[in-house]
C-alpha positions as CSV (number, residue, x, y, z in Angstrom):
1,M,37.8,-40.1,13.3
2,H,34.6,-42.2,13.6
3,K,32.8,-39.8,11.2
4,L,35.6,-39.9,8.7
5,M,35.7,-43.7,8.7
6,A,31.9,-43.8,8.3
7,A,32.0,-41.4,5.4
8,N,34.7,-43.5,3.7
9,T,32.4,-46.5,3.8
10,I,29.7,-44.8,1.7
11,L,30.3,-45.9,-1.9
12,E,30.0,-43.6,-4.9
13,H,27.2,-45.7,-6.4
14,E,25.3,-45.5,-3.1
15,L,25.6,-41.7,-3.2
16,S,24.3,-41.7,-6.8
17,E,21.3,-43.8,-5.8
18,L,20.7,-41.5,-2.8
19,R,20.6,-38.5,-5.2
20,L,18.1,-40.3,-7.4
21,L,15.9,-41.2,-4.6
22,V,15.8,-37.7,-3.3
23,E,14.9,-36.3,-6.7
24,R,12.1,-38.9,-7.1
25,Q,10.6,-38.2,-3.7
26,T,11.1,-34.5,-3.2
27,G,11.9,-33.2,-6.7
28,M,15.2,-31.6,-5.5
29,V,18.5,-32.1,-7.2
30,L,21.4,-32.4,-4.7
31,D,24.2,-30.6,-6.4
32,C,26.6,-30.6,-3.5
33,P,30.0,-32.4,-3.9
34,N,30.2,-36.1,-3.0
35,G,32.5,-35.4,-0.1
36,K,30.1,-33.0,1.6
37,L,27.1,-35.4,0.9
38,A,29.1,-38.4,2.3
39,A,29.9,-36.5,5.5
40,H,26.3,-35.4,5.9
41,V,25.0,-38.9,5.3
42,A,27.5,-40.3,7.8
43,D,26.2,-37.9,10.5
44,Y,22.7,-38.9,9.7
45,I,23.4,-42.6,9.8
46,E,25.1,-42.1,13.2
47,A,22.3,-39.9,14.6
48,Q,19.6,-42.4,13.4
49,D,21.6,-45.4,14.6
50,L,21.2,-47.1,11.2
51,G,24.6,-48.8,11.2
52,S,25.4,-48.5,7.5
53,S,24.6,-46.7,4.3
54,A,22.9,-49.8,2.9
55,A,20.4,-49.7,5.8
56,L,19.7,-46.0,5.0
57,L,19.1,-46.7,1.4
58,E,16.8,-49.6,2.3
59,R,14.8,-47.3,4.5
60,L,14.6,-44.6,1.8
61,R,13.4,-47.0,-0.9
62,S,10.3,-47.6,1.2
63,Q,9.6,-44.0,2.2
64,D,6.3,-43.6,0.5
65,Q,4.5,-44.0,3.8
66,D,6.8,-41.9,5.9
67,P,8.0,-38.6,4.4
68,A,9.3,-37.3,7.8
69,N,12.6,-39.2,7.3
70,W,13.2,-37.3,4.0
71,S,12.9,-33.9,5.7
72,S,15.2,-35.0,8.6
73,L,17.8,-36.2,6.1
74,L,17.7,-33.1,4.0
75,D,17.7,-30.7,7.0
76,G,21.1,-29.0,6.9
77,L,21.8,-30.2,3.4
78,V,19.5,-28.0,1.4
79,N,20.6,-24.4,1.5
80,S,17.7,-21.9,1.2
81,S,18.3,-18.1,1.3
82,T,15.5,-16.2,3.0
83,G,14.9,-12.8,4.5
84,F,12.3,-10.1,4.9
85,Y,11.5,-8.2,1.6
86,R,14.1,-10.2,-0.4
87,H,12.1,-9.5,-3.6
88,P,10.9,-5.9,-3.2
89,G,9.9,-5.7,-6.9
90,A,7.6,-8.6,-6.5
91,L,6.0,-7.2,-3.4
92,N,5.6,-3.8,-4.9
93,A,3.8,-5.3,-7.9
94,L,1.7,-7.4,-5.6
95,A,0.6,-4.5,-3.4
96,R,0.2,-1.8,-6.1
97,Q,-1.0,-3.7,-9.2
98,V,-2.2,-7.3,-8.4
99,V,-4.1,-6.9,-5.2
100,P,-6.1,-3.8,-6.4
101,Q,-7.1,-5.7,-9.5
102,L,-8.1,-8.8,-7.5
103,C,-10.1,-6.6,-5.0
104,A,-12.0,-4.9,-7.8
105,R,-12.8,-8.3,-9.3
106,K,-14.0,-9.7,-6.0
107,S,-16.2,-6.7,-5.3
108,V,-18.0,-7.5,-8.6
109,D,-18.0,-11.3,-8.2
110,G,-19.1,-11.3,-4.6
111,P,-17.3,-11.5,-1.2
112,G,-14.7,-14.2,-0.8
113,P,-11.3,-14.6,0.8
114,L,-8.1,-13.3,-1.0
115,R,-5.9,-16.4,-0.8
116,I,-2.1,-16.2,-1.3
117,W,0.4,-19.1,-1.1
118,S,4.0,-18.8,-0.3
119,A,5.4,-22.1,-1.6
120,G,8.8,-22.8,-0.1
121,C,8.5,-20.2,2.6
122,S,11.5,-21.4,4.7
123,T,11.3,-19.8,8.2
124,G,8.4,-17.6,7.3
125,E,10.0,-14.2,6.3
126,E,8.4,-14.3,2.8
127,A,4.9,-15.1,4.1
128,Y,5.0,-12.3,6.6
129,S,6.5,-9.9,4.0
130,I,3.6,-10.7,1.7
131,A,1.1,-10.0,4.6
132,M,2.9,-6.7,5.4
133,A,2.9,-5.6,1.7
134,V,-0.7,-6.4,1.2
135,C,-1.8,-4.6,4.4
136,D,0.3,-1.5,3.7
137,G,-0.9,-1.3,0.1
138,L,-4.6,-1.5,1.1
139,N,-4.1,0.9,4.0
140,Q,-2.6,3.5,1.5
141,A,-5.7,2.9,-0.7
142,G,-8.0,3.7,2.3
143,S,-9.4,0.2,2.9
144,A,-8.5,-3.1,4.5
145,P,-9.6,-6.7,4.2
146,A,-12.2,-7.8,6.7
147,N,-9.7,-9.7,9.0
148,V,-7.0,-7.1,9.1
149,T,-6.7,-4.8,12.0
150,T,-4.8,-1.7,10.7
151,P,-2.0,-0.1,12.8
152,S,-4.2,2.9,13.4
153,S,-7.0,0.9,15.0
154,N,-5.0,0.2,18.2
155,G,-1.5,-0.4,19.4
156,N,-1.6,-4.2,20.0
157,G,-4.1,-5.7,17.6
158,A,-6.6,-6.4,20.4
159,S,-9.6,-5.9,18.2
160,N,-8.4,-8.8,16.1
161,A,-7.9,-11.2,19.0
162,K,-10.7,-13.4,17.9
163,A,-9.2,-14.0,14.4
164,A,-8.4,-17.7,14.0
165,R,-4.6,-18.4,13.9
166,S,-5.4,-21.2,11.4
167,G,-6.6,-18.9,8.6
168,G,-7.2,-15.5,10.1
169,I,-10.8,-15.2,9.0
170,A,-12.5,-12.9,11.5
171,D,-16.2,-12.3,11.7
172,N,-16.1,-8.7,12.8
173,A,-12.8,-6.8,12.7
174,G,-11.8,-3.2,12.7
175,N,-11.4,-1.3,9.5
176,S,-9.9,2.2,9.9
177,G,-10.5,3.1,6.3
178,G,-14.3,3.3,6.7
179,V,-14.8,1.2,3.6
180,K,-16.9,-1.9,3.9
181,P,-14.5,-4.8,3.0
182,A,-15.5,-7.3,0.4
183,F,-13.0,-10.0,1.3
184,S,-10.7,-11.4,4.0
185,L,-7.0,-12.2,3.6
186,H,-5.6,-15.6,4.1
187,I,-1.9,-16.5,3.4
188,V,-0.5,-20.0,3.5
189,G,3.2,-20.7,3.9
190,S,4.6,-24.1,3.2
191,D,8.0,-25.8,3.4
192,L,9.4,-29.3,3.2
193,L,11.3,-29.1,6.5
194,P,9.4,-29.2,9.8
195,R,12.1,-27.3,11.7
196,K,11.6,-24.3,9.3
197,I,7.8,-24.4,9.7
198,E,8.1,-24.5,13.5
199,A,10.3,-21.4,13.3
200,A,7.9,-19.7,11.0
201,D,5.0,-20.5,13.3
202,R,6.8,-19.0,16.3
203,G,7.2,-15.8,14.4
204,V,10.3,-14.8,16.5
205,Y,13.3,-13.2,14.7
206,P,16.5,-11.6,15.9
207,Q,16.6,-7.9,15.4
208,S,19.4,-8.2,12.8
209,A,16.9,-10.1,10.6
210,L,14.7,-7.0,10.3
211,E,17.5,-4.4,9.6
212,G,16.3,-3.9,6.0
213,L,12.7,-3.1,7.0
214,P,11.5,0.5,7.4
215,P,11.2,1.5,11.1
216,A,7.5,2.2,10.6
217,S,6.9,-1.4,9.5
218,I,8.8,-2.8,12.4
219,R,6.8,-0.7,14.8
220,N,3.5,-1.6,13.2
221,Y,4.0,-5.4,12.8
222,F,6.6,-6.5,15.5
223,S,6.9,-6.3,19.2
224,K,10.3,-6.4,21.0
225,I,10.6,-9.3,23.5
226,S,13.3,-10.5,25.8
227,S,15.5,-13.3,24.5
228,P,13.4,-16.4,24.0
229,S,14.6,-18.9,26.6
230,G,16.0,-22.2,25.4
231,L,16.7,-21.0,21.8
232,C,20.1,-20.6,20.1
233,A,20.8,-17.8,17.7
234,D,19.8,-20.0,14.7
235,G,16.5,-20.8,16.2
236,D,17.4,-24.3,17.3
237,T,16.7,-25.6,20.7
238,E,19.5,-24.8,23.1
239,R,22.0,-27.6,23.5
240,P,23.4,-28.6,26.9
241,S,26.9,-27.1,27.6
242,K,29.8,-29.4,28.3
243,N,31.0,-26.9,30.8
244,G,28.0,-27.0,33.1
245,P,24.9,-24.9,33.8
246,V,26.9,-21.6,34.1
247,A,28.3,-21.9,30.6
248,A,24.9,-23.0,29.3
249,Q,23.3,-19.9,30.8
250,N,26.0,-17.6,29.2
251,S,25.4,-19.3,25.8
252,R,21.8,-18.1,25.6
253,I,21.0,-15.3,23.2
254,S,21.6,-11.8,24.6
255,S,20.4,-9.8,21.6
256,T,16.9,-8.4,21.2
257,H,14.3,-10.4,19.4
258,L,11.1,-9.3,17.8
259,L,7.8,-11.2,17.7
260,V,5.2,-10.8,14.9
261,K,2.2,-9.0,16.3
262,P,-1.1,-11.0,16.5
263,R,-2.8,-8.8,13.8
264,L,-0.3,-9.9,11.3
265,R,0.3,-13.5,12.6
266,S,-3.5,-14.2,12.4
267,L,-3.4,-13.8,8.6
268,V,-0.9,-16.6,8.0
269,T,-1.2,-20.4,8.3
270,F,2.0,-22.6,8.0
271,N,2.1,-26.2,6.8
272,C,4.7,-28.8,6.0
273,M,4.4,-29.7,2.3
274,N,6.4,-31.7,-0.2
275,L,6.0,-29.7,-3.5
276,A,6.8,-32.8,-5.5
277,R,3.8,-34.5,-3.9
278,P,1.6,-31.7,-2.5
279,G,-1.6,-32.3,-0.8
280,Y,-4.5,-30.3,-2.3
281,I,-5.1,-27.2,-0.2
282,G,-7.5,-25.3,-2.4
283,R,-7.2,-22.6,-5.0
284,F,-5.3,-19.4,-4.7
285,D,-5.5,-15.9,-6.2
286,V,-1.7,-15.5,-5.9
287,I,1.2,-18.0,-5.6
288,F,4.7,-17.0,-4.7
289,C,7.3,-19.7,-5.6
290,M,10.5,-17.8,-5.3
291,D,14.0,-19.5,-5.7
292,V,12.4,-22.9,-5.6
293,L,12.6,-24.1,-9.2
294,P,16.4,-24.0,-9.4
295,H,16.5,-26.8,-6.8
296,F,14.4,-29.1,-9.0
297,S,15.3,-31.1,-12.1
298,R,13.8,-29.9,-15.4
299,A,11.1,-32.7,-15.4
300,Q,10.2,-31.8,-11.8
301,R,10.1,-28.1,-12.6
302,I,7.6,-28.7,-15.4
303,A,5.5,-30.9,-13.1
304,L,5.5,-28.3,-10.3
305,L,4.6,-25.5,-12.7
306,E,1.6,-27.5,-13.9
307,R,0.5,-28.1,-10.3
308,L,0.8,-24.4,-9.5
309,H,-1.2,-23.5,-12.6
310,L,-3.9,-26.0,-11.5
311,Y,-4.0,-24.5,-8.0
312,L,-4.4,-20.9,-9.3
313,E,-7.9,-19.4,-9.6
314,P,-8.8,-18.2,-13.1
315,G,-7.2,-14.8,-13.4
316,G,-4.7,-15.7,-10.6
317,Y,-1.1,-14.7,-10.5
318,L,2.2,-16.6,-10.3
319,F,5.3,-14.9,-8.9
320,L,8.7,-16.3,-9.7
321,S,12.1,-14.7,-9.1
322,Q,13.4,-12.7,-12.1
323,T,16.1,-15.3,-12.8
324,E,13.5,-18.1,-13.2
325,K,11.7,-18.8,-16.4
326,L,8.5,-20.7,-17.3
327,V,10.0,-24.0,-18.7
328,S,6.8,-25.4,-20.1
329,S,5.3,-23.9,-23.2
330,N,2.0,-25.8,-22.7
331,L,0.9,-23.8,-19.7
332,N,-1.5,-20.9,-20.4
333,F,0.1,-17.9,-18.7
334,R,0.2,-14.3,-19.8
335,S,3.3,-12.4,-18.6
336,E,2.8,-8.9,-17.2
337,T,5.2,-6.3,-16.0
338,F,4.8,-3.6,-13.3
339,D,7.6,-1.1,-12.5
340,G,10.2,-3.4,-14.1
341,Y,9.0,-6.6,-12.4
342,T,7.6,-9.5,-14.5
343,F,5.0,-11.9,-13.2
344,H,2.5,-14.3,-14.8
345,R,-1.3,-14.3,-14.9
346,K,-3.5,-17.3,-15.5
347,P,-6.2,-16.1,-18.0
348,L,-9.8,-16.0,-16.8
349,A,-10.7,-18.5,-19.6
350,A,-7.8,-20.8,-19.0
351,S,-8.0,-24.3,-20.6
352,A,-10.0,-26.8,-18.5
353,A,-7.1,-29.2,-19.1
354,Y,-5.1,-27.2,-16.7
355,G,-7.7,-26.5,-14.1
356,R,-9.9,-23.6,-15.3
């Protein structure tokens, strides 16, 4: 009853201003019905002990210095589908077409890391899928990047134990292919919501989340573990039970979970990032921005694509889902297709106005 009364006190013009503030600060358009938004805002006001929607709006108008409140407000409101190998066509093109081209170029230009960004990575499935696809593709080609311990090297990734978790650049790592690697692999995953980044960083997933993966990939890149204590099935911290400690113990997960193995985990770094106001994290050879643009307004889509173009190395590649189109004709991209999947390449001589 209290929640219903609080929701009814949120006026329509306040919801309109909230939508506008969210778009300005995060780029995202909240297209949910007013009733759902009002109920969510009422919960947030109560949880934050703000007292009124007017107090919430006053806080959000001055959020330039504290983006954390934006993420906590949007948590649970922005629906993002995720999963392992959700875009198999993109990963196939990455492993069989793009990475070999980039490796050949780097072998000519000189050693340097192969950097890939998963922008909007949610709970990490996409970033880990990229890592698996690249490793599998290179293993099939008979080589591996310098910081990758291949499944045939050992059973637990021990030879890669010294690889730094924040970047995965190893000085001397095993390479079962016998080919001297010319680069190392570094994948960055970013998302707006800290809770999702924390889940990605843990690298623990229920067995049901991996049902679509080949058994060989599961064996190579994941280890079975007992149920992670204190976690609910959705990855949230376990909540106290109203019926006491016995009920709380019975509420814990009983299903098997799998942990990303160190040799794969060491290749990926996760960071919180607002794509509408991203911090500069360097240039990338490949950027995945899948199913993100539909959440943005047209103006914010154009601005985001311009930033992604800027962050790509000359000759770098942008991957979007097949339902997403380049909305800015000013950007210098060349569309390419591999095995039915279309992606976009920044020319080697791209205009300096867009970050050569």
